[in-house]
DOSEMAR-374443 format. One line per 3 residues: number of its first residue (from 1); for each residue x negated, y, z negated of C-alpha. Coordinates in Angstrom, 3 decimals. Layout:
BEGIN
NUM) X/Y/Z  ...
! end
This chain:
BEGIN
1) -73.130/95.203/-82.440  -73.403/96.503/-85.990  -74.297/100.183/-85.968
4) -77.016/100.751/-88.574  -78.131/104.063/-90.043  -80.101/105.583/-92.881
7) -79.064/108.331/-95.295  -81.728/110.357/-97.089  -81.676/113.507/-99.197
10) -83.548/116.722/-98.568  -86.348/115.772/-100.989  -87.659/113.305/-98.377
13) -90.853/114.750/-96.928  -90.370/113.948/-93.250  -90.999/115.886/-90.032
16) -88.266/117.454/-87.917  -88.393/114.553/-85.458  -87.093/112.227/-88.193
19) -84.278/114.592/-89.139  -83.252/114.712/-85.482  -83.317/110.916/-85.139
22) -79.772/109.725/-84.305  -80.042/106.991/-86.943  -80.662/109.511/-89.752
25) -78.260/111.607/-91.802  -79.639/113.978/-94.442  -77.787/114.907/-97.615
28) -78.716/118.536/-98.440  -79.639/119.692/-101.948  -78.839/123.165/-103.253
31) -81.293/125.393/-105.143  -80.169/128.295/-107.300  -82.611/131.171/-107.803
34) -81.194/133.738/-110.169  -77.713/134.539/-108.848  -78.318/133.252/-105.314
37) -77.917/129.703/-104.015  -79.980/128.241/-101.181  -78.872/125.047/-99.408
40) -81.865/123.051/-98.216  -80.740/121.855/-94.797  -84.333/121.544/-93.586
43) -84.038/124.077/-90.807  -87.629/124.923/-89.766  -87.325/128.724/-89.822
46) -85.504/128.719/-93.150  -88.090/126.335/-94.639  -90.990/128.542/-93.566
49) -89.242/131.638/-94.853  -88.557/130.003/-98.218  -92.137/128.799/-98.644
52) -93.672/132.131/-97.644  -91.327/134.465/-99.541  -89.586/132.680/-102.416
55) -92.332/130.853/-104.319  -93.196/133.546/-106.852  -93.380/133.261/-110.632
58) -89.812/134.489/-111.042  -88.672/131.499/-108.989  -90.598/129.122/-111.266
61) -88.768/130.508/-114.278  -85.290/131.184/-112.870  -84.629/128.446/-110.290
64) -82.555/125.330/-110.748  -81.926/122.355/-108.492  -78.244/121.576/-107.954
67) -78.182/117.953/-106.766  -74.926/116.693/-105.251  -72.635/114.737/-107.561
70) -70.600/111.640/-106.755  -67.686/113.556/-105.147  -70.152/115.518/-102.974
73) -71.937/112.376/-101.808  -68.630/110.624/-101.106  -67.386/113.585/-99.038
76) -70.674/113.694/-97.127  -70.422/109.996/-96.274  -66.828/110.323/-95.120
79) -67.460/113.479/-93.085  -70.847/112.708/-91.547  -71.398/108.964/-91.675
82) -68.148/106.977/-91.719  -67.397/107.020/-87.980  -70.987/107.007/-86.692
85) -72.175/103.815/-88.405  -70.920/100.519/-89.770  -73.666/99.849/-92.319
88) -76.011/102.459/-93.751  -79.008/102.248/-96.054  -79.202/105.114/-98.508
91) -82.770/105.843/-99.597  -82.937/108.521/-102.264  -85.486/110.444/-104.300
94) -86.901/108.907/-107.485  -84.055/108.162/-109.897  -86.230/108.990/-112.916
97) -86.332/112.629/-111.766  -83.004/113.146/-110.008  -79.389/111.973/-110.436
100) -78.820/111.691/-106.671  -79.397/107.930/-106.524  -76.868/107.315/-109.300
103) -74.318/109.611/-107.644  -74.784/107.820/-104.327  -74.536/104.406/-105.971
106) -71.241/105.385/-107.588  -69.925/106.890/-104.341  -70.821/103.822/-102.265
109) -68.238/101.556/-103.887  -65.405/104.058/-103.417  -66.372/104.716/-99.811
112) -65.569/101.114/-98.893  -61.889/101.899/-99.485  -61.878/105.607/-98.668
115) -63.544/105.117/-95.270  -60.836/102.810/-93.948  -58.257/105.450/-92.896
118) -60.999/107.657/-91.446  -62.304/104.800/-89.339  -58.833/103.551/-88.307
121) -57.999/107.007/-86.937  -61.108/106.690/-84.767  -60.217/103.186/-83.631
124) -62.918/101.485/-85.698  -62.253/98.247/-87.537  -63.483/97.504/-91.054
127) -64.923/99.738/-93.789  -68.201/101.630/-93.899  -70.731/99.681/-95.947
130) -73.295/101.696/-97.904  -76.155/100.164/-99.843  -78.266/102.445/-102.003
133) -81.989/102.174/-102.646  -84.123/104.059/-105.154  -87.349/105.181/-103.477
136) -88.942/105.319/-106.956  -91.030/108.177/-105.604  -90.995/111.812/-104.576
139) -92.639/114.273/-102.188  -94.624/112.426/-99.504  -94.408/109.196/-101.498
142) -90.686/109.256/-100.676  -91.175/110.501/-97.128  -93.545/107.720/-96.104
145) -90.871/105.183/-97.013  -88.445/106.827/-94.606  -91.037/106.621/-91.834
148) -91.542/102.913/-92.485  -87.798/102.243/-92.745  -87.260/103.780/-89.315
151) -90.064/101.661/-87.919  -88.287/98.592/-89.300  -85.055/99.767/-87.660
154) -86.764/99.940/-84.286  -88.808/96.754/-84.628  -86.114/94.375/-85.877
157) -82.696/95.937/-86.557  -81.453/93.241/-88.923  -79.858/94.140/-92.250
160) -81.849/91.566/-94.243  -85.165/92.602/-92.684  -84.588/96.310/-93.278
163) -83.419/95.709/-96.842  -86.511/93.672/-97.682  -88.831/96.255/-96.117
166) -87.233/99.089/-98.059  -87.500/97.196/-101.333  -91.164/96.423/-100.660
169) -91.851/100.020/-99.673  -90.467/101.441/-102.909  -92.851/99.233/-104.888
172) -95.975/100.071/-102.868  -95.558/103.786/-102.095  -97.968/106.224/-103.729
175) -97.294/109.947/-103.637  -100.088/112.353/-104.594  -99.788/116.092/-105.203
178) -102.533/118.713/-105.361  -101.001/121.993/-106.629  -102.511/125.375/-105.804
181) -101.029/127.522/-108.572  -101.314/125.979/-112.025  -99.413/128.800/-113.734
184) -96.445/128.276/-111.399  -96.556/124.492/-111.853  -96.607/124.773/-115.635
187) -93.843/127.392/-115.722  -91.682/125.211/-113.482  -92.402/122.141/-115.609
190) -91.391/124.013/-118.774  -88.179/125.181/-117.128  -87.350/121.598/-116.143
193) -88.425/120.057/-119.443  -90.991/118.034/-117.485  -94.151/116.845/-119.264
196) -95.742/114.964/-116.329  -98.443/117.642/-116.008  -99.608/116.644/-119.466
199) -102.177/118.682/-121.344  -103.387/120.695/-118.361  -101.713/123.822/-119.685
202) -104.492/124.391/-122.186  -106.141/127.781/-121.925  -109.591/126.226/-121.463
205) -108.415/124.223/-118.464  -106.996/127.338/-116.827  -110.128/129.363/-117.557
208) -112.301/126.712/-115.923  -110.000/126.377/-112.923  -109.197/122.744/-113.715
211) -106.424/121.388/-111.480  -104.440/118.198/-112.105  -104.040/115.398/-109.592
214) -100.454/114.185/-109.876  -99.151/110.825/-108.706  -95.709/109.331/-108.222
217) -95.596/105.530/-108.353  -92.800/103.088/-109.218  -90.496/105.663/-110.823
220) -93.227/107.327/-112.859  -94.889/110.689/-112.323  -98.096/111.495/-114.162
223) -101.380/113.346/-114.018  -103.996/110.790/-112.977  -107.050/112.998/-112.686
226) -108.464/116.493/-112.866  -110.881/118.406/-110.684  -112.223/121.925/-110.617
229) -110.522/124.141/-108.078  -107.812/123.943/-105.434  -110.177/122.931/-102.638
232) -111.476/119.999/-104.669  -107.922/118.868/-105.490  -106.942/118.845/-101.828
235) -110.116/117.038/-100.827  -109.556/114.480/-103.578  -106.117/113.320/-102.482
238) -107.076/113.308/-98.800  -110.143/111.240/-99.610  -108.006/108.861/-101.655
241) -105.898/108.312/-98.543  -109.072/107.729/-96.493  -110.373/105.192/-99.023
244) -107.117/103.230/-99.105  -106.871/103.438/-95.329  -110.270/101.770/-95.162
247) -109.051/98.986/-97.444  -105.912/98.484/-95.362  -102.567/100.236/-95.869
250) -99.311/98.301/-96.191  -97.560/100.487/-93.583  -99.071/102.381/-90.624
253) -98.348/105.911/-91.884  -99.910/108.632/-93.992  -97.373/111.342/-94.749
256) -98.785/114.819/-95.459  -96.724/117.851/-96.448  -97.816/121.363/-97.384
259) -95.886/124.299/-98.857  -97.532/126.863/-96.616  -99.007/127.274/-93.148
262) -100.002/123.771/-91.998  -102.967/125.329/-90.167  -104.580/125.496/-93.631
265) -104.498/121.694/-93.782  -105.581/121.193/-90.193  -108.684/123.240/-90.967
268) -109.814/120.892/-93.747  -112.700/118.576/-92.876  -111.180/115.805/-94.993
271) -107.893/116.027/-93.107  -109.605/115.924/-89.728  -111.620/112.904/-90.843
274) -108.434/111.194/-92.051  -106.745/111.738/-88.681  -109.744/110.324/-86.790
277) -110.135/107.293/-89.041  -106.396/106.601/-89.010  -106.256/106.679/-85.210
280) -108.988/104.042/-85.083  -106.764/101.763/-87.203  -103.477/102.470/-85.441
283) -102.140/104.531/-88.340  -100.177/107.738/-87.771  -100.902/110.794/-89.902
286) -97.741/112.897/-90.026  -98.207/116.541/-91.096  -95.329/118.940/-91.723
289) -94.224/121.804/-93.937  -92.953/120.895/-97.400  -89.207/120.887/-98.064
292) -87.919/123.749/-100.264  -86.320/121.112/-102.536  -89.891/120.119/-103.426
295) -91.854/123.329/-102.972  -89.641/125.092/-105.505  -91.189/122.721/-108.083
298) -94.739/122.508/-106.686  -95.294/126.166/-105.819  -96.886/127.720/-102.761
301) -99.724/126.036/-100.854  -99.363/122.685/-102.632  -100.477/119.592/-100.734
304) -98.755/116.210/-100.933  -100.052/112.951/-99.450  -98.091/109.697/-99.372
307) -98.931/106.190/-98.210  -98.138/102.565/-98.982  -100.979/100.638/-100.562
310) -101.855/98.127/-103.212  -102.262/99.445/-106.791  -105.484/101.407/-107.104
313) -107.406/103.855/-109.241  -107.056/107.566/-108.525  -110.762/108.027/-109.271
316) -113.238/108.441/-106.442
! end
């Protein structure tokens, strides 16, 4: 039987149970803060420590993501994937914001040849086949696709079925972000040369406590709304998920990540309502702490919500 697996990178917002799934291999991403380098391996204690201690303004100004290049991805596949699987699906963070997908795509063709001696030494016939998919999303909009891909693996482990589901998921995933610290978000955006936050850096917006609602959808990240205050921003994206849940989601998951103590989210009335309403519809709400690969860009206490749905307005 063909042994199938999935390769993701550390920007995928998924809970620890997914990272421990025997079908999953995670490609870590490095973060440099000043002179120090942090490898995001998604270890729970290290994640909590990073989110509680590292997300200060200096980090916004002095940090840099160090995504793996083609040689790094190729080495990872040969060392951690080649003998465990026969065919893997690589699902990577939005290509418009990261070079990881391109690096993986380039590595995949070379791995066909390079994996042969590794597999022969282990008594395995044939090469490792790697197909790469662009999630076209980030934060929980990427994570929810991993959840659905694993469901497809369990439901019908056929290459064609999984491929089709992953392609459909990339087109229908919506990832929303409600930041908590606008100064951090703007400083990080300036450092990255990112203009997706738009005109929210205006002094008047900051004086009034206006917060942007950000959305990732089909390889585009943009501000799709504005509300007054952090609490309103969090309520807005949770209520968006509730509204689309009521209309009917395209996959039975809502992925929620938070760059802080998840008890903060569990205390929100909108979150509790989402969990109750989702249970009535057979939808799982998955809550976990945000990956450092993402929180370094979003800042502390940012909330991300991802789900698969038909195109919709971000207004409520």
